C-alpha positions as CSV (number, residue, x, y, z in Angstrom):
1,M,72.9,131.4,13.7
2,R,73.6,128.0,12.2
3,G,77.3,128.5,13.0
4,D,76.5,129.2,16.7
5,M,74.4,126.0,17.0
6,L,77.1,124.0,15.4
7,L,79.7,125.4,17.8
8,F,77.4,124.5,20.8
9,C,76.8,121.0,19.7
10,L,80.6,120.6,19.1
11,C,81.3,121.7,22.7
12,L,78.5,119.6,24.2
13,S,79.8,116.5,22.3
14,T,83.2,117.2,23.7
15,L,82.1,117.6,27.4
16,L,79.6,114.7,27.6
17,P,82.2,112.0,27.3
18,L,84.3,113.8,30.0
19,G,81.3,114.0,32.4
20,F,80.3,110.4,31.9
21,S,83.9,109.3,32.4
22,E,84.2,111.2,35.7
23,C,81.0,109.8,37.1
24,K,82.0,106.3,36.0
25,R,85.3,106.7,37.8
26,R,83.6,107.9,41.0
27,R,81.1,105.1,40.8
28,Q,83.8,102.6,40.5
29,E,85.6,104.0,43.5
30,L,82.4,103.8,45.6
31,E,81.9,100.2,44.7
32,E,85.4,99.3,45.9
33,P,85.7,97.8,49.4
34,T,86.2,100.4,52.1
35,P,89.8,100.0,53.5
36,T,89.5,99.3,57.3
37,V,92.0,98.5,60.0
38,C,91.2,97.6,63.6
39,V,93.9,97.6,66.3
40,S,92.9,96.5,69.8
41,T,89.8,98.7,70.6
42,V,90.2,101.2,67.8
43,C,89.1,100.9,64.2
44,Y,90.2,103.2,61.3
45,S,88.5,103.4,57.9
46,L,89.0,105.4,54.6
47,Q,85.8,107.0,53.3
48,R,86.2,108.1,49.6
49,Q,83.7,110.9,49.3
50,C,84.6,114.4,48.0
51,R,83.7,116.6,50.8
52,K,84.7,119.8,52.6
53,F,86.2,119.2,56.1
54,N,83.0,119.7,58.1
55,M,80.9,117.5,55.8
56,A,83.6,114.9,55.7
57,R,83.8,114.8,59.5
58,T,80.0,114.3,59.6
59,I,80.4,111.1,57.7
60,C,82.5,109.7,60.5
61,K,80.2,111.1,63.2
62,N,77.1,109.5,61.7
63,D,78.6,106.0,62.3
64,G,79.7,106.8,65.9
65,G,83.3,108.1,65.2
66,D,85.2,111.2,64.2
67,A,88.1,112.3,62.0
68,M,91.3,110.3,62.6
69,T,93.8,111.4,65.1
70,I,97.4,110.3,64.5
71,T,99.2,110.7,67.8
72,S,101.5,107.7,67.8
73,T,103.5,105.5,65.4
74,V,100.8,102.8,65.8
75,A,98.2,105.1,64.2
76,A,100.8,106.1,61.6
77,D,101.2,102.4,60.7
78,A,97.5,101.9,60.4
79,L,97.4,105.0,58.1
80,A,100.0,103.4,55.8
81,M,97.7,100.4,55.4
82,L,94.6,102.5,54.7
83,L,96.0,104.9,52.1
84,P,96.0,103.8,48.4
85,S,99.1,103.6,46.3
86,E,99.7,106.5,43.9
87,T,99.5,105.8,40.2
88,P,101.3,107.9,37.5
89,N,98.2,109.2,35.7
90,A,95.7,109.2,38.7
91,G,97.1,112.4,40.3
92,A,97.7,113.0,43.9
93,Q,94.9,112.0,46.3
94,N,94.4,113.9,49.6
95,F,92.2,112.9,52.6
96,W,91.1,114.9,55.7
97,I,92.5,114.0,59.1
98,G,91.2,115.4,62.4
99,L,93.8,118.2,62.8
100,Q,92.8,121.9,62.5
101,L,93.9,125.4,63.5
102,H,91.5,127.7,65.4
103,Q,90.2,130.7,63.4
104,T,91.8,133.2,65.8
105,S,95.2,131.5,65.9
106,C,98.4,131.4,63.9
107,P,100.9,128.6,63.4
108,Q,103.5,128.1,66.1
109,N,106.5,126.4,64.5
110,D,108.2,125.7,67.8
111,S,105.9,122.8,68.6
112,L,105.4,119.4,67.0
113,L,101.8,120.2,65.9
114,R,102.7,123.8,65.0
115,G,99.9,125.1,67.2
116,Y,97.2,122.9,65.6
117,R,94.8,120.8,67.7
118,W,93.2,117.4,67.2
119,V,89.4,117.2,67.0
120,D,89.3,115.8,70.6
121,D,91.1,119.1,71.6
122,K,94.4,117.4,72.5
123,T,97.7,119.0,71.5
124,S,99.9,116.0,72.5
125,G,101.5,113.3,70.3
126,D,104.8,111.9,69.3
127,Y,104.2,111.8,65.5
128,A,104.0,114.5,62.8
129,N,104.8,114.6,59.0
130,W,104.5,118.1,57.7
131,T,105.3,118.8,54.0
132,A,106.2,122.5,54.8
133,E,106.0,124.8,57.7
134,P,102.4,126.2,58.0
135,T,102.3,130.0,57.7
136,A,98.7,131.1,57.2
137,C,96.6,132.2,60.1
138,G,92.9,131.7,60.7
139,R,90.9,128.5,60.4
140,R,92.9,125.9,58.6
141,C,92.5,122.1,58.3
142,V,95.0,119.3,57.4
143,T,95.0,116.6,54.8
144,V,97.3,113.6,54.3
145,S,98.5,112.6,50.8
146,A,98.4,109.0,49.5
147,G,101.8,107.5,48.9
148,S,103.9,110.0,50.8
149,R,101.6,110.3,53.8
150,A,102.7,113.9,54.1
151,W,100.6,116.5,56.0
152,T,99.4,119.7,54.3
153,D,97.5,122.5,55.7
154,R,94.8,124.0,53.6
155,Q,91.5,125.9,53.7
156,C,88.8,123.9,55.4
157,N,86.2,124.7,52.7
158,E,88.1,122.9,50.0
159,K,86.9,119.6,48.7
160,V,89.3,116.7,48.8
161,D,89.1,113.0,47.9
162,G,87.8,111.7,51.2
163,V,88.3,111.5,55.0
164,L,90.0,109.1,57.4
165,C,87.6,108.1,60.2
166,E,88.3,106.7,63.7
167,Y,86.0,104.6,65.9
168,R,86.8,103.7,69.5
169,Y,85.2,101.0,71.7
170,A,85.5,99.6,75.2
171,G,86.5,96.1,74.0
172,S,86.7,93.8,71.0
173,C,86.2,90.3,69.8
174,G,88.9,88.2,68.2
175,E,88.6,86.6,64.8
176,L,85.7,84.1,64.6
177,R,87.2,80.5,64.2
178,A,85.6,78.6,61.3
179,D,87.8,75.8,59.9
180,N,87.3,75.5,56.1
181,G,84.6,78.2,56.3
182,T,84.2,81.8,55.1
183,V,83.3,84.6,57.5
184,T,82.1,88.0,56.5
185,Y,82.0,90.7,59.1
186,A,79.6,93.7,59.1
187,T,80.9,96.4,61.4
188,P,78.6,98.8,63.2
189,F,80.2,101.7,61.3
190,G,79.0,100.3,58.0
191,V,82.1,98.5,56.7
192,N,81.9,94.9,55.4
193,S,85.1,92.9,55.4
194,S,86.4,89.4,55.8
195,Q,90.0,90.5,56.5
196,L,89.6,91.9,60.1
197,S,91.2,90.2,63.1
198,Q,89.8,92.5,65.8
199,L,86.1,93.3,65.7
200,P,84.2,95.9,67.6
201,P,81.1,95.0,69.7
202,G,78.0,94.9,67.6
203,T,79.7,93.4,64.6
204,V,77.7,90.6,62.9
205,A,79.5,87.7,61.3
206,W,78.0,85.6,58.5
207,V,79.5,82.1,58.4
208,E,79.3,79.8,55.3
209,P,78.8,77.0,54.5
210,W,76.9,76.6,57.8
211,G,74.7,79.6,57.2
212,M,74.9,80.8,60.8
213,R,75.2,84.3,62.2
214,F,77.1,85.5,65.3
215,Q,77.4,88.8,67.0
216,C,80.2,90.3,69.1
217,S,78.8,90.9,72.6
218,N,79.5,94.2,74.2
219,L,79.5,92.6,77.7
220,S,81.6,89.5,77.4
221,W,83.5,90.4,74.2
222,T,82.7,86.9,72.8
223,W,80.8,85.7,69.8
224,Q,77.1,84.8,70.5
225,P,75.0,82.9,68.1
226,L,72.0,84.7,66.7
227,D,70.1,81.8,65.2
228,A,71.9,78.8,66.7
229,P,70.2,75.4,66.8
230,A,69.6,73.5,70.1
231,G,72.8,71.8,71.2
232,P,76.2,72.0,69.6
233,W,76.9,72.5,65.9
234,S,80.0,71.5,64.0
235,C,83.1,71.5,66.1
236,R,84.9,73.2,63.3
237,L,82.9,76.4,63.8
238,E,83.7,78.2,67.0
239,N,84.2,74.9,68.9
240,G,80.6,73.9,68.1
241,G,79.5,76.5,70.7
242,C,80.8,74.3,73.5
243,Q,82.1,76.2,76.4
244,H,84.8,73.6,77.2
245,H,85.2,70.6,74.9
246,C,83.6,69.7,71.6
247,E,83.8,66.1,70.2
248,E,82.4,64.7,67.0
249,E,81.2,61.2,67.1
250,P,82.0,58.8,64.3
251,A,78.7,59.5,62.7
252,G,79.6,63.2,62.6
253,T,77.2,64.3,65.4
254,P,78.9,66.9,67.7
255,R,78.8,66.6,71.5
256,C,79.9,69.0,74.2
257,S,81.6,68.0,77.4
258,C,82.9,69.9,80.5
259,K,86.0,69.9,82.6
260,A,86.2,68.2,85.9
261,G,84.1,69.9,88.5
262,Y,81.6,71.2,85.9
263,R,78.4,69.8,84.5
264,L,76.8,70.4,81.1
265,Q,73.9,72.9,81.1
266,Q,70.5,72.3,79.5
267,D,71.4,74.0,76.2
268,G,74.0,71.3,75.6
269,R,76.8,73.8,75.2
270,G,77.4,75.7,78.4
271,C,79.2,74.4,81.4
272,Q,78.3,75.2,85.0
273,R,80.6,74.6,87.9
274,F,79.3,71.7,90.0
275,N,79.4,72.3,93.7
276,A,80.4,68.9,95.1
277,C,80.0,70.2,98.6
278,E,76.2,70.3,98.2
279,G,76.0,66.6,98.6
280,A,79.0,66.1,100.9
281,G,76.9,66.3,104.1
282,C,79.5,68.4,106.0
283,Q,78.2,69.6,109.4
284,H,80.2,72.8,109.4
285,Y,82.5,73.7,106.5
286,C,83.3,72.1,103.1
287,F,86.1,73.0,100.7
288,L,87.1,71.5,97.3
289,Q,90.5,70.3,96.4
290,D,90.9,69.0,92.9
291,D,87.1,69.0,92.8
292,V,87.0,66.5,95.7
293,P,85.0,67.8,98.8
294,Y,86.5,67.7,102.2
295,C,84.8,68.6,105.5
296,L,86.2,70.9,108.2
297,C,85.0,71.9,111.7
298,K,84.8,75.2,113.5
299,D,87.3,76.1,116.2
300,G,86.7,74.1,119.3
301,Y,85.4,71.1,117.4
302,R,87.0,68.1,115.8
303,L,86.0,65.9,112.9
304,D,84.3,62.7,113.8
305,N,85.2,59.3,112.4
306,D,82.6,59.7,109.7
307,S,84.6,62.6,108.3
308,K,81.4,64.7,108.2
309,S,80.1,65.3,111.8
310,C,81.9,67.6,114.3
311,L,82.4,66.8,118.0
312,D,83.0,69.4,120.7
313,V,86.5,69.5,122.1
314,D,86.8,69.6,125.9
315,E,89.5,72.2,126.1
316,C,89.5,71.9,129.9
317,Q,91.3,68.5,129.6
318,E,94.3,70.5,128.4
319,K,94.2,72.6,131.6
320,P,94.3,76.0,129.9
321,C,93.1,77.8,133.0
322,D,95.0,78.7,136.2
323,Q,92.3,77.5,138.6
324,L,88.8,76.6,137.4
325,C,87.8,75.7,133.8
326,I,84.3,75.5,132.5
327,N,83.8,73.8,129.1
328,S,81.1,75.0,126.6
329,P,80.2,73.9,123.1
330,G,83.1,75.0,120.9
331,S,84.8,77.0,123.6
332,Y,85.6,77.2,127.3
333,S,85.9,79.9,130.1
334,C,88.2,80.3,133.0
335,K,87.1,81.2,136.6
336,C,88.9,81.7,139.9
337,E,88.3,80.5,143.4
338,P,87.0,82.9,146.1
339,G,89.5,85.5,146.9
340,Y,91.0,85.6,143.4
341,Q,90.1,87.5,140.2
342,L,90.7,86.6,136.6
343,G,93.4,88.5,134.8
344,S,93.8,89.3,131.1
345,D,96.0,86.2,130.5
346,N,93.5,83.8,132.1
347,K,95.7,83.8,135.3
348,C,94.1,84.2,138.7
349,E,95.3,87.1,140.7
350,D,94.9,87.4,144.5
351,I,92.4,90.1,145.6
352,N,93.7,92.4,148.2
353,E,90.6,92.6,150.5
354,C,92.4,95.0,152.8
355,K,91.9,97.8,150.2
356,E,88.2,97.6,151.0
357,E,88.8,98.4,154.8
358,L,86.9,95.4,156.0
359,C,88.7,95.3,159.3
360,E,88.1,97.8,162.1
361,Q,91.8,98.0,163.1
362,R,94.4,95.8,161.4
363,C,94.1,93.9,158.1
364,S,96.5,91.3,156.8
365,N,96.1,90.0,153.2
366,V,96.9,86.4,152.4
367,A,96.6,84.4,149.2
368,G,92.9,84.1,148.5
369,S,91.7,85.6,151.8
370,Y,92.5,88.0,154.7
371,F,92.3,88.1,158.5
372,C,91.7,90.9,161.0
373,S,93.7,91.7,164.1
374,C,93.6,94.3,166.9
375,Y,95.9,96.9,168.4
376,G,97.4,96.4,171.9
377,G,94.7,96.5,174.6
378,F,92.0,95.2,172.2
379,E,90.9,91.8,171.1
380,S,88.6,90.4,168.4
381,D,84.9,90.6,169.2
382,P,83.6,87.0,169.6
383,E,80.4,88.0,167.8
384,D,82.2,89.8,164.9
385,P,85.8,89.0,164.2
386,K,86.1,92.1,162.1
387,R,85.5,94.3,165.1
388,C,87.8,94.9,168.2
389,V,86.8,95.2,171.9
390,F,88.8,96.8,174.7
391,Y,90.2,94.4,177.3
392,A,92.8,94.3,180.1
393,D,94.9,91.5,181.6
394,T,96.1,93.2,184.9
395,E,94.3,94.2,188.1
396,T,94.9,97.9,187.4
397,Y,94.8,99.4,183.9
398,D,95.1,102.9,182.5
399,A,91.8,104.1,181.3
400,R,91.2,104.9,177.6
401,C,90.3,108.6,177.3
402,V,88.7,110.4,174.4
403,G,88.6,114.1,175.2
404,L,87.2,114.4,178.7
405,T,85.5,111.0,178.6
406,C,87.4,108.0,179.9
407,Y,86.3,104.4,179.8
408,C,87.4,101.0,181.1
409,P,87.2,97.4,179.7
410,V,84.4,95.0,180.7
411,G,84.7,93.9,184.3
412,Y,86.7,97.0,185.4
413,I,85.6,100.1,187.3
414,L,86.9,103.7,186.6
415,D,88.6,105.8,189.2
416,D,87.8,109.2,187.7
417,E,90.4,110.9,190.0
418,T,93.4,109.0,188.7
419,N,91.8,107.8,185.4
420,T,92.7,104.2,186.2
421,C,90.7,101.1,185.8
422,H,90.4,98.6,188.7
423,D,89.3,95.0,188.3
424,I,85.9,94.2,189.9
425,D,85.8,91.2,192.1
426,E,82.5,89.7,191.0
427,C,82.9,87.0,193.6
428,N,82.0,89.6,196.3
429,S,78.6,89.9,194.7
430,Y,77.9,86.2,195.2
431,Y,76.9,85.5,191.6
432,C,78.0,81.8,192.0
433,D,76.0,79.2,193.9
434,Q,79.0,77.7,195.6
435,E,82.6,78.4,194.6
436,C,83.7,81.5,192.7
437,T,87.1,82.4,191.2
438,N,87.7,86.0,190.2
439,T,89.5,86.7,186.9
440,F,90.7,90.0,185.3
441,G,87.5,91.5,183.9
442,S,85.3,88.5,184.8
443,F,84.8,85.5,187.1
444,K,84.3,81.7,187.0
445,C,81.9,79.5,189.0
446,D,82.6,76.0,190.3
447,C,80.7,73.5,192.4
448,K,81.7,71.4,195.4
449,E,82.3,67.7,195.2
450,G,79.0,65.9,194.7
451,F,77.4,68.8,192.8
452,E,77.3,69.7,189.1
453,L,77.5,73.1,187.4
454,Q,74.4,73.8,185.4
455,E,74.2,75.3,181.9
456,D,73.7,78.8,183.2
457,G,77.3,78.6,184.5
458,I,76.2,79.8,188.0
459,S,73.9,77.2,189.6
460,C,75.0,73.9,191.2
461,E,72.8,70.9,191.7
462,L,73.4,67.6,193.4
463,A,75.0,65.1,191.2
464,G,72.4,62.7,189.8
465,S,69.5,64.6,191.1
466,G,68.2,65.4,187.7
467,D,67.9,61.8,186.4
468,G,64.5,61.1,188.0
469,Q,65.8,58.3,190.3
470,E,64.9,58.2,194.1
471,L,67.6,58.4,196.6
472,V,68.1,55.1,198.4
473,S,69.2,55.2,202.0
474,Q,72.7,53.6,202.4
475,P,74.6,52.9,205.6
476,P,77.5,55.2,206.0
477,V,80.8,53.9,204.9
478,P,83.4,53.9,207.6
479,G,85.7,56.8,207.3
480,S,83.5,58.5,204.8
481,S,82.3,62.1,205.3
482,V,79.1,61.5,203.4
483,P,76.1,61.6,205.7
484,P,73.6,58.7,205.8
485,A,70.4,58.9,203.6
486,S,68.4,60.0,206.6
487,Q,70.5,63.1,206.9
488,A,70.6,63.8,203.2
489,G,67.2,65.3,203.2
490,L,68.2,67.5,206.1
491,S,71.4,68.6,204.3
492,L,69.4,69.6,201.2
493,G,67.1,71.7,203.3
494,V,70.0,73.4,204.9
495,V,71.5,74.1,201.5
496,L,68.3,75.6,200.1
497,G,68.0,77.8,203.2
498,S,71.6,78.9,202.9
499,I,71.0,79.9,199.2
500,F,68.0,82.0,200.2
501,A,70.1,83.7,202.9
502,V,72.9,84.4,200.5
503,A,70.5,85.9,198.0
504,V,69.1,88.3,200.7
505,L,72.6,89.2,201.8
506,T,73.6,89.8,198.2
507,L,70.9,92.4,197.8
508,V,71.9,94.1,200.9
509,L,75.6,94.2,199.9
510,A,74.7,95.4,196.4
511,G,72.8,98.4,197.8
512,L,75.6,99.2,200.2
513,G,78.2,98.9,197.4
514,H,76.1,101.2,195.1
515,H,76.1,103.8,197.8
516,L,79.9,103.6,198.4
517,L,80.8,103.5,194.7
518,T,78.8,106.6,194.0
519,K,81.3,108.5,196.0
520,R,84.5,106.8,194.8
521,G,84.2,106.2,191.1
522,K,82.0,105.2,188.2
523,W,81.3,102.1,186.2
524,R,82.2,102.0,182.5
525,T,81.0,99.3,180.1
526,P,82.0,99.3,176.5
527,H,79.6,98.5,173.7
528,G,79.1,94.8,173.1
529,A,79.1,92.1,175.8
530,Y,82.2,90.1,176.5
531,R,82.2,87.2,178.8
532,P,84.2,84.0,179.4
533,A,83.2,80.9,177.5
534,E,82.3,79.1,180.8
535,L,79.7,81.8,181.5
536,K,76.6,81.1,179.4
537,Q,74.2,83.7,181.1
538,D,74.6,87.4,180.5
539,V,75.7,89.4,183.6
540,T,74.3,92.9,183.7
541,L,76.1,95.5,185.8
542,D,74.6,98.9,186.4
543,Q,76.7,101.9,185.5
544,V,78.1,103.9,188.4
545,T,79.0,107.5,187.7
546,S,80.6,110.2,189.7
547,G,78.8,113.3,190.8
548,C,80.2,115.6,188.1
549,Q,79.1,113.2,185.4
550,S,75.8,112.0,186.8
551,E,73.9,113.6,184.0
552,E,76.2,112.6,181.1
553,K,76.4,109.1,179.7
554,S,79.7,108.0,178.2
555,S,79.9,106.3,174.9
556,V,82.2,103.3,174.7
557,P,83.8,102.9,171.3
558,T,84.4,99.5,169.9
């Protein structure tokens, strides 16, 4: 019994030094700084904790990362900086990387990764460093050896010396500038270091001897002071916080200043662009050139002599239009004279009014206007130049027939047996007071010497009888045919009596003529009155129709 106890104590005394020595070694390793490398927006770190693959990977995930993927020579170079150097008596050290084989798969030695996949499920890459061709199937994981950096596949439930972690970010801050100062960085994945040149957002920097803290912003990727005093600090530390220039006065007091076109903000460090156009007073536009404001005007305006106000330009002075130009503020418009229309190029084009069929018969277009004309046997209606009326210039004229209906010009009578038109001698109807001259289709009245034709174009009155003066008896002039004043009254009475007799005779002859014409022909009068200019009073003639057409009225086209 005593011998067994002695053997137990001997074994325990032998093992205790070994256990304490191993714990001490691991404690010393944990107290060593964690190797970390940041390249652009990726940081890699070496975590020395004996773990199986899944537990080691959890260490990386807890800080926002994952096991390291080595898909390029850049990552391989970072790996070389992280792995420790092998010592003769320390033994080989192995660390997990993020490469594994699926539990239902087998190695495929015809590919670079031998059928393994990275933890982000990618199979691509241009770098691999296998120690030997993997042969085992099922779930397998990969470690990298310190010193040789060779890859070895092994069971994932084995414990190795640690894991290589990878942390990715959208941006990074550069090294904080602190002349003659010491900066210590605390990264968001729990690594403290003063040797990093690229820092991920969220990193806090302690700066001595100024005792200030800065944080890398995840928006601007710049260092923002966490407990900065008002105004600038020492220009040797991150430019004193000045956005542009930092200057230290002889007494050592820092002062910030801004570039041209900027002004210092209220915090005494930031610079805000100064809009010089705000006080330039430009009426329309303002632009800066070398931070000096200049005024401009809109189209159609010009700059006034004060270099600020804008005056309207009268474009019509440059005659941009073909005919008429109307100036307006900042612009102008073109118009055309009557008979023209404006084209797309501001040119005035003649309007062809004849397309609208404004004339009854013929239409002739001219520049800016048009005129109407008539066919042979027609002439323009005095009351409407666009219309045409039928006329004749001979004593006998062929009637115009439309179907069974024929008609004659004004002043002619129709012979329905020969369908000819015969001029009416209106003088036989004694329309005139004194002298009558028959014309084709009309007649003309004149007065004898000593009488004047009145406004009605028919009546004649003694010259001077309408001025209100009494007639004075004058002795007859020898050789003159004018009767003396005593006979003038008698002559006037004779004239009035003669007029009355002529009127009675006219009525009798008109009745007789009506009776004779009823047997011989019929009277046709076209629509619209036409009379000579000398005849001011309308002359109305009754229509005479033949027996076969006594109940039918003919229409006279115009």
